[in-house]
N, C-alpha and C positions, 0 to 999 in steps of 0.2 A: 499166807499171802492171798490165797483164794479159797473158794468153797468147794471146788471140784479138783480131782486128782491131776488133771492136765494143767491146772494153774499153780500147783505146788512147786514146780521148778521154774517159775517165771518171776522175775523181780523187776520192778520199775523204780528207778532211782534218779534223783536230780543231779544235773551235771556238776554242781558245785560241791557234791558230797564226796565222802570217802567210801569206797566199796570194800566191805569186809566179808570175806567168805571163810568158812571153816569146814575142813574135810576131816571127818572122824572115821578111822579105819579100825574095824574089828576083825582081827585075824590072829591065829595062834602065834605067829611070829611077827616081830616088828618089820615092816617093809624096809628094804635096803634104800629105797628112794620113793618120794611122792612127787609126781610131776604135775604142774599146773599148765593148762593149755587154754588159749583163746582162739576160738574159731579153728581148732585143729592144729594150731601152731604152738610150739613150746614157748611159754612165757620166759623171757630173759630179763630178769629184774636185777639191776645192780648198776650203780654209777649214775643213774638218771634222777634219783631222789624222788621219784613219783610212786614208788611201791616197795613192799617188803613181803618176803615169804619166810615164815618161821615154822619149824616142825619140832614137835615135842614127842619123843618116843614113849610109848606106853610101857608100864612096868607091872609085873605080877597080874597079868590078865586085863589090865586097863587098856583102853584103846589108844592108838597113836593119833595125834591131832596135827594137822597142818593148817596154818593160817595165812591167807592171802589178803593183803591190804593194798588198795590202789587209790591214788588221788585221781578223781575224774575230771578231765579237762577237755575232752573231745567226744562227740557222739560216735566217733569211729571205735570207741572202746566198748560200744554195745556189741552184743553177740553171745555166743555160747562159751561159758567158762567150764572147764572140765578138770576134775581132780582124778589123777591116775596113779594109784599106788602100784609099786612094782610087783606085788605078790597077790593082788586080788582085783576084782572088777572096778571100773571107774564109775563116777557119777558126774552129773552136769546140771547147770542152771543157765537159763537164758536171761540175760540182763539187757534191759531197755534203758538207755540213758536219755533222759528227757529234760526239757525246761519246765518250770513250775506249771505253766498253763497247759502242758501236754499230759500231766499226770491223770490216769484214769480215776473215776470217782471212787472214793474210799482209800486211795493211796496218797500218802503224804509223808 
Protein backbone atom coordinates (compact mmCIF):
# COMPACT_ATOMS: atom_id res chain seq x y z
CA UNK A 1 0.00 0.00 0.00
CA UNK A 2 2.77 2.42 0.80
CA UNK A 3 6.52 2.71 0.63
CA UNK A 4 7.11 3.36 4.33
CA UNK A 5 6.29 1.16 7.35
CA UNK A 6 3.75 3.62 8.74
CA UNK A 7 1.77 3.35 5.47
CA UNK A 8 1.61 -0.45 5.53
CA UNK A 9 -1.41 -0.54 7.84
CA UNK A 10 -3.42 2.13 6.03
CA UNK A 11 -5.92 1.39 3.28
CA UNK A 12 -7.87 3.79 1.05
CA UNK A 13 -10.98 2.27 -0.54
CA UNK A 14 -13.90 3.59 -2.56
CA UNK A 15 -17.30 3.73 -0.88
CA UNK A 16 -18.90 1.50 -3.54
CA UNK A 17 -16.43 -1.31 -2.87
CA UNK A 18 -16.38 -4.40 -0.70
CA UNK A 19 -13.79 -4.36 2.07
CA UNK A 20 -12.06 -7.73 2.38
CA UNK A 21 -9.63 -8.22 5.26
CA UNK A 22 -7.77 -11.41 6.15
CA UNK A 23 -6.33 -12.19 9.57
CA UNK A 24 -3.68 -14.91 9.59
CA UNK A 25 -2.88 -16.36 13.02
CA UNK A 26 0.36 -18.27 13.56
CA UNK A 27 0.20 -19.99 16.95
CA UNK A 28 0.89 -23.48 18.32
CA UNK A 29 -2.81 -23.99 19.03
CA UNK A 30 -5.88 -22.96 17.08
CA UNK A 31 -7.43 -19.91 18.77
CA UNK A 32 -10.78 -20.57 20.48
CA UNK A 33 -12.10 -17.41 18.82
CA UNK A 34 -11.01 -14.56 16.57
CA UNK A 35 -12.77 -11.26 17.18
CA UNK A 36 -13.07 -8.41 14.67
CA UNK A 37 -13.42 -4.87 16.01
CA UNK A 38 -14.17 -1.52 14.39
CA UNK A 39 -12.88 1.50 16.32
CA UNK A 40 -12.58 -0.66 19.44
CA UNK A 41 -16.13 -2.05 19.30
CA UNK A 42 -16.84 -5.69 18.56
CA UNK A 43 -18.27 -6.11 15.06
CA UNK A 44 -21.68 -7.75 15.18
CA UNK A 45 -22.32 -9.12 11.73
CA UNK A 46 -25.44 -11.08 11.08
CA UNK A 47 -28.89 -10.47 9.75
CA UNK A 48 -27.96 -7.19 8.09
CA UNK A 49 -26.73 -8.67 4.82
CA UNK A 50 -23.86 -6.19 4.59
CA UNK A 51 -20.99 -8.37 5.77
CA UNK A 52 -19.62 -11.77 6.66
CA UNK A 53 -16.95 -13.26 8.89
CA UNK A 54 -15.55 -16.70 8.09
CA UNK A 55 -12.85 -18.47 10.08
CA UNK A 56 -10.90 -21.50 8.86
CA UNK A 57 -8.98 -23.41 11.55
CA UNK A 58 -5.39 -24.28 10.76
CA UNK A 59 -4.32 -27.93 10.66
CA UNK A 60 -0.92 -29.59 11.14
CA UNK A 61 1.02 -26.40 11.76
CA UNK A 62 -0.74 -24.28 9.17
CA UNK A 63 -2.13 -20.90 10.30
CA UNK A 64 -5.74 -20.19 11.20
CA UNK A 65 -7.34 -17.62 8.91
CA UNK A 66 -10.30 -15.32 9.54
CA UNK A 67 -11.91 -13.38 6.69
CA UNK A 68 -13.95 -10.20 7.12
CA UNK A 69 -15.99 -8.94 4.17
CA UNK A 70 -18.05 -5.73 4.37
CA UNK A 71 -20.12 -3.92 1.75
CA UNK A 72 -19.16 -0.26 2.08
CA UNK A 73 -22.13 2.09 2.11
CA UNK A 74 -21.17 4.88 4.51
CA UNK A 75 -18.03 6.87 5.26
CA UNK A 76 -18.76 6.15 8.95
CA UNK A 77 -17.35 2.68 8.21
CA UNK A 78 -13.91 4.35 8.04
CA UNK A 79 -11.68 3.76 11.03
CA UNK A 80 -9.50 1.16 12.65
CA UNK A 81 -10.31 -2.50 12.00
CA UNK A 82 -8.69 -4.93 14.42
CA UNK A 83 -8.32 -8.70 14.38
CA UNK A 84 -8.03 -10.09 17.92
CA UNK A 85 -7.34 -13.82 18.30
CA UNK A 86 -8.11 -15.22 21.75
CA UNK A 87 -4.65 -16.75 22.21
CA UNK A 88 -2.20 -14.20 20.76
CA UNK A 89 -1.68 -10.52 19.99
CA UNK A 90 -3.96 -8.47 17.77
CA UNK A 91 -3.26 -6.55 14.58
CA UNK A 92 -5.04 -3.64 12.95
CA UNK A 93 -5.45 -1.63 9.78
CA UNK A 94 -6.75 1.92 9.36
CA UNK A 95 -9.35 2.12 6.58
CA UNK A 96 -10.26 5.39 4.87
CA UNK A 97 -13.48 5.16 2.86
CA UNK A 98 -13.49 7.80 0.15
CA UNK A 99 -15.20 8.91 -3.05
CA UNK A 100 -13.30 8.49 -6.36
CA UNK A 101 -12.08 12.07 -6.39
CA UNK A 102 -10.66 11.76 -2.86
CA UNK A 103 -8.29 8.84 -3.52
CA UNK A 104 -4.62 9.74 -2.97
CA UNK A 105 -2.31 9.63 -5.99
CA UNK A 106 -1.36 6.05 -6.77
CA UNK A 107 -4.45 4.54 -5.08
CA UNK A 108 -7.25 3.15 -7.21
